[in-house]
LUMNUMI-833481 format. One record per residue (C-alpha): residue in one letter; x, y, z. Coordinates in steps of 0.25 Angstrom, whole numbers. Each point is the difference from the previous one (the first is absolute). Layout:
BEGIN
(site 'A'; (X; Y; Z))
...
# end
This chain:
BEGIN
(site 'M'; (277; 59; 40))
(site 'K'; (3; 13; 7))
(site 'S'; (-2; -2; 15))
(site 'H'; (3; 13; 7))
(site 'R'; (-14; 3; 2))
(site 'Y'; (-6; -13; 2))
(site 'N'; (-3; -11; 10))
(site 'D'; (10; -11; -5))
(site 'C'; (-3; -14; 2))
(site 'L'; (8; -12; -5))
(site 'V'; (-6; -14; 3))
(site 'T'; (9; -12; -4))
(site 'G'; (-3; -15; 1))
(site 'K'; (7; -13; -2))
(site 'A'; (-5; -14; -1))
(site 'L'; (6; -13; -2))
(site 'L'; (-9; -9; -8))
(site 'E'; (1; -15; -3))
(site 'N'; (-2; 2; -15))
(site 'D'; (10; 1; -11))
(site 'F'; (5; 13; -6))
(site 'L'; (-5; -1; -14))
(site 'S'; (-15; -2; 4))
(site 'T'; (1; 10; 11))
(site 'L'; (5; 10; -10))
(site 'A'; (-10; -3; -10))
(site 'F'; (-11; 2; 10))
(site 'I'; (5; 13; 4))
(site 'Q'; (3; 5; -14))
(site 'N'; (-14; -3; -4))
(site 'L'; (-8; 12; 4))
(site 'N'; (-13; -6; -2))
(site 'H'; (3; -7; 13))
(site 'I'; (2; 13; 8))
(site 'S'; (-14; 2; 6))
(site 'Q'; (0; -14; 5))
(site 'Y'; (11; 3; 10))
(site 'E'; (1; 15; 2))
(site 'P'; (-10; 3; 11))
(site 'K'; (-1; 15; -3))
(site 'L'; (-5; -4; -14))
(site 'K'; (-14; -4; -4))
(site 'T'; (3; 0; -16))
(site 'A'; (11; 2; -9))
(site 'R'; (0; 0; -15))
(site 'P'; (14; -1; -6))
(site 'E'; (3; 5; -14))
(site 'A'; (14; -4; -5))
(site 'S'; (7; 10; -9))
(site 'N'; (10; -11; -4))
(site 'D'; (6; -12; 7))
(site 'K'; (7; 8; 10))
(site 'Q'; (-9; 11; 4))
(site 'G'; (-13; 6; 0))
(site 'Y'; (-11; 6; 9))
(site 'Y'; (-11; -6; 9))
(site 'Y'; (-13; 7; 5))
(site 'A'; (-3; -3; 14))
(site 'E'; (-12; 2; 10))
(site 'G'; (1; -3; 15))
(site 'K'; (-1; 5; 14))
(site 'F'; (11; 6; 9))
(site 'I'; (-4; 1; 15))
(site 'G'; (-14; -2; -5))
(site 'I'; (0; 12; -10))
(site 'S'; (-3; -4; -14))
(site 'W'; (10; 4; -11))
(site 'S'; (3; -2; -14))
(site 'G'; (13; 2; -8))
(site 'K'; (9; -3; -12))
(site 'F'; (14; -6; 2))
(site 'S'; (11; -2; -9))
(site 'Y'; (8; -13; 1))
(site 'Q'; (14; -5; -5))
(site 'L'; (3; -15; 1))
(site 'T'; (14; -3; 4))
(site 'T'; (8; -13; 0))
(site 'K'; (-4; -3; 14))
(site 'G'; (-14; 6; 2))
(site 'F'; (-6; 14; -3))
(site 'H'; (-1; 14; 4))
(site 'S'; (-12; 9; -1))
(site 'E'; (-4; 15; 3))
(site 'M'; (-13; 7; 2))
(site 'I'; (-1; 10; -12))
(site 'E'; (-15; 4; 2))
(site 'G'; (-8; 0; 12))
(site 'P'; (1; 5; 15))
(site 'L'; (15; -3; 1))
(site 'K'; (4; 4; -14))
(site 'H'; (15; -2; 0))
(site 'H'; (0; -2; 15))
(site 'M'; (-2; -15; 1))
(site 'S'; (9; -10; -6))
(site 'G'; (3; -15; 3))
(site 'G'; (5; -13; -6))
(site 'F'; (5; -14; 2))
(site 'V'; (14; -7; -1))
(site 'I'; (0; -15; 0))
(site 'T'; (13; -7; 4))
(site 'E'; (2; -15; -2))
(site 'E'; (5; -7; 13))
(site 'D'; (1; -14; -6))
(site 'I'; (-8; -8; -10))
(site 'H'; (-12; -1; 10))
(site 'H'; (1; 14; 7))
(site 'A'; (-2; 14; -5))
(site 'T'; (0; 13; 8))
(site 'I'; (-9; 11; -3))
(site 'T'; (4; 14; 4))
(site 'H'; (-11; 10; -1))
(site 'Y'; (1; 15; 2))
(site 'E'; (-10; 12; 0))
(site 'K'; (4; 14; 2))
(site 'Y'; (-10; 11; 3))
(site 'A'; (1; 15; 0))
(site 'L'; (-13; 4; 7))
(site 'P'; (-4; 14; 2))
(site 'M'; (5; 7; 13))
(site 'A'; (-15; 2; 3))
(site 'T'; (-1; -15; 3))
(site 'R'; (10; 0; 11))
(site 'W'; (-11; 0; 10))
(site 'L'; (-4; -14; -6))
(site 'N'; (13; -6; 2))
(site 'C'; (-5; -8; 11))
(site 'I'; (-10; -7; -10))
(site 'I'; (8; 1; -13))
(site 'K'; (13; -7; 5))
(site 'P'; (-6; -12; 7))
(site 'Y'; (-9; -2; -12))
(site 'L'; (11; 0; -10))
(site 'F'; (8; -9; 9))
(site 'F'; (-11; -10; 1))
(site 'A'; (-4; 1; -14))
(site 'M'; (14; -4; -5))
(site 'K'; (-1; -12; 9))
(site 'K'; (-13; -4; -6))
(site 'E'; (5; 2; -14))
(site 'L'; (12; -9; 2))
(site 'R'; (-9; -11; 6))
(site 'N'; (-10; 2; -11))
(site 'I'; (11; -3; -11))
(site 'A'; (4; -13; 7))
(site 'K'; (-15; -4; 1))
(site 'N'; (-2; 3; -15))
(site 'L'; (13; -7; -4))
(site 'N'; (-5; -12; 9))
(site 'C'; (13; -1; 8))
(site 'R'; (5; 1; 14))
(site 'L'; (6; 14; 5))
(site 'T'; (11; -4; 9))
(site 'R'; (5; 14; 4))
(site 'L'; (-6; 14; 0))
(site 'Y'; (6; 13; 4))
(site 'V'; (-6; 13; -1))
(site 'T'; (6; 14; 3))
(site 'L'; (-7; 14; 0))
(site 'H'; (10; 12; -1))
(site 'A'; (-5; 14; 3))
(site 'K'; (8; 12; 3))
(site 'N'; (12; -8; 7))
(site 'K'; (-10; -9; 7))
(site 'S'; (-2; -15; -3))
(site 'L'; (-10; -10; 4))
(site 'A'; (5; -14; -3))
(site 'Q'; (-6; -14; 2))
(site 'N'; (6; -13; -3))
(site 'L'; (-10; -12; -1))
# end
């Protein structure tokens, strides 16, 4: 992602769940679940190319604006990574998950989303950045809810042009 002419934004979230590593990983890697926890998605249709990668077609709303796109994804040993390859942020939006085993009953989910928004959107930063920050919190809470487990720690950070907004809950 080139970023010299873009309004860059990176949002990261970390959640400690009272849930085991394997079931947390299985849930995250099953992309049929993504629209159940990602608040910016209305629908997602995954199509696997093989057991480690594929595509998913998605529709949703971003700050109230309808969008649709196609994402490529790669499953990793601890989660997955995806990138928009068709749609309004083609090659300028990526994200993913890394699941870490803490002990037999706890797993940490680290989630990241990177956006290279057009510079013309800078005047919307006061809307876009808080939206992304709170969407990340909601997404991690939705994962815990879908896994029917307790979220014991949640930390979200938004990085944009040497400025950070962080909240530890």
